[in-house]
C-alpha positions in Angstrom: -0.2 -0.3 0.1 2.8 2.5 0.9 4.0 1.6 -3.0 0.7 2.5 -4.3 0.5 5.6 -2.7 4.0 7.1 -4.7 2.9 6.2 -7.8 1.9 9.7 -9.2 -1.7 9.9 -10.4 -0.6 10.1 -13.9 0.8 7.2 -13.6 -2.6 5.7 -12.4 -4.8 5.8 -15.5 -6.0 9.5 -15.3 -6.6 11.6 -18.4 -4.4 14.0 -18.2 -1.4 11.3 -19.1 -2.6 11.0 -22.5 -2.3 14.5 -23.5 0.9 15.8 -24.2 1.6 19.1 -22.7 1.6 22.0 -25.4 3.7 24.4 -25.0 3.5 27.8 -27.0 3.4 32.1 -26.3 0.1 33.2 -24.8 -0.7 36.4 -26.4 0.5 39.1 -23.6 3.8 37.2 -23.9 3.7 38.2 -27.9 2.1 41.7 -27.0 4.6 42.6 -24.5 7.5 41.3 -27.0 6.2 43.6 -29.6 5.8 46.6 -27.7 10.1 46.2 -26.2 11.3 46.1 -29.9 8.7 49.1 -30.6 10.3 51.3 -27.8 14.2 49.8 -29.4 13.2 50.9 -32.4 11.8 54.4 -31.7 15.1 54.8 -30.0 17.1 53.8 -32.7 16.1 55.3 -35.7 16.2 58.9 -34.4 19.9 58.1 -33.9 20.6 56.9 -37.7 19.0 61.0 -39.0 22.1 61.8 -37.4 25.0 60.1 -39.1 25.5 63.4 -41.0 26.1 65.0 -37.9 29.0 62.2 -36.9 29.9 62.7 -40.1 30.7 66.4 -39.7 32.6 66.0 -36.0 34.0 62.8 -38.0 35.8 65.9 -40.6 36.5 68.4 -37.9 37.9 65.4 -36.2 40.4 64.8 -39.1 40.8 68.6 -39.5 41.6 69.1 -36.4 44.0 65.8 -36.1 46.4 67.5 -39.4 46.2 70.8 -37.5 47.4 68.9 -34.4 50.2 66.6 -36.8 51.6 69.8 -38.3 52.2 71.5 -35.1 53.9 68.4 -34.0 55.3 67.9 -37.5 57.2 71.5 -36.9 58.4 71.0 -33.5 59.8 67.8 -34.2 62.2 68.4 -36.8 62.3 72.2 -36.4 61.2 73.4 -39.5 57.7 75.4 -40.5 54.9 73.5 -41.8 52.3 75.1 -43.3 48.7 74.6 -43.3 46.7 75.5 -46.3 42.8 75.9 -46.4 41.4 76.0 -50.0 37.5 76.1 -50.2 36.7 78.0 -52.9 35.6 75.3 -54.5 33.4 72.3 -53.6 34.4 69.9 -51.5 36.5 71.6 -49.3 39.8 70.5 -49.9 43.4 71.5 -47.3 47.1 70.4 -47.7 49.8 70.2 -45.1 53.2 71.0 -46.5 57.0 71.9 -45.3 57.6 75.4 -45.5 61.4 75.2 -47.2 63.9 78.3 -47.4 60.5 80.8 -46.2 58.7 79.0 -49.3 56.0 76.5 -48.7 56.8 72.9 -50.5 53.6 71.7 -51.9 55.5 68.5 -53.3 56.3 67.9 -50.3 53.2 66.9 -49.4 53.2 65.5 -45.8 49.1 65.6 -46.2 48.7 66.0 -49.6 45.3 67.2 -51.0 43.0 66.2 -47.7 39.7 66.4 -49.5 36.6 66.9 -47.5 32.9 67.2 -48.1 30.2 65.0 -50.4 28.8 62.3 -48.4 31.3 61.0 -46.5 31.7 63.6 -44.6 28.2 64.8 -43.9 28.7 67.9 -46.8 31.2 69.3 -44.7 32.6 72.2 -46.0 34.9 75.3 -45.2 32.8 78.3 -44.8 35.4 81.2 -43.9 38.6 81.7 -42.4 40.2 84.7 -40.7 44.1 82.7 -41.6 45.9 85.0 -43.6 46.2 83.9 -47.7 43.6 81.1 -45.7 47.0 79.3 -44.4 48.1 78.3 -40.6 52.8 78.4 -40.6 53.6 76.8 -37.5 57.4 77.2 -36.5 59.5 75.2 -34.7 58.1 76.0 -31.3 54.8 75.0 -32.6 53.6 78.6 -32.5 51.5 79.9 -35.5 53.4 82.5 -37.6 52.5 85.3 -39.8 53.7 84.4 -43.1 56.2 81.1 -44.2 59.4 83.8 -44.4 58.6 85.4 -40.9 59.2 84.8 -37.5 56.8 87.1 -36.0 53.9 85.2 -34.3 50.6 84.9 -36.0 47.1 86.4 -34.6 44.7 83.8 -33.2 43.2 82.2 -36.3 39.6 81.0 -36.7 38.3 78.6 -39.4 34.6 77.8 -39.9 33.4 74.4 -40.7 29.3 73.9 -41.2 27.4 70.7 -42.7 24.7 68.7 -41.8 22.8 71.7 -40.1 25.5 71.9 -37.6 28.6 74.7 -37.7 31.7 75.3 -35.7 34.6 76.8 -35.5 38.1 75.6 -34.8 40.1 78.3 -33.8 44.3 78.0 -33.0 45.6 80.8 -30.6 48.1 83.1 -31.2 51.8 82.4 -29.6 50.6 78.8 -28.4 48.8 77.6 -31.1 46.7 75.5 -29.5 43.7 74.2 -31.0 39.7 74.3 -29.8 36.9 73.4 -31.5 33.6 75.1 -30.6 29.9 74.2 -31.8 28.6 77.3 -32.7 
C-alpha cells in the first residue's frame, strides 16, 4: 500500500496522462515582445538620422588632427610646416606641407590634398577663415607665425566648418598654437 501512494496520479490512469503538454507563447507574451521591439526601434531610428552630424564631426576631427600633426611635426623637425585651406571649390580641401627656405613646398605633401565634404563627411565645408591667405604656418616651437618667411607671431586664427545643419569653429591660438573646437 505504501508503494501505491508513491505513484503519481498520471501513472494511475488519469486522463491527463494521454495528452502531451502544449508549449507556446500566450497573447500577452507576444504583445510585450512587440512593445519592447517598438520602443527599441523608436530609440534607434532617430539616431540613424543623425549620421550626417557624426560625419561632420569626423571631418572636424580630421582637420584638428592634421593641424596638430603639422604643429608636432614642426616641433619634431624644428622646421616650419603649413596647412593651406582651399574652400573656394566644392568639396573643401587642404594640404599640409613643409616650408623650405621661406617658401611653402607643396610637392612635399606631408598630407597631400586632403579632401573632405561630400556624403562621406556629411557635406562638411569650410565656410570661412580668418587665417592670412587661408593658411596657418607653425614655426619650430609649434606657434603660428604670420607668413612662411616670417618669425612674427600670428594672431589667433579661426576656421569655420559647417554641414548637416551644424556649424563648428576651429580656433588656433596666437603664440601657443593651441587648437580648440567650438560648436556654434
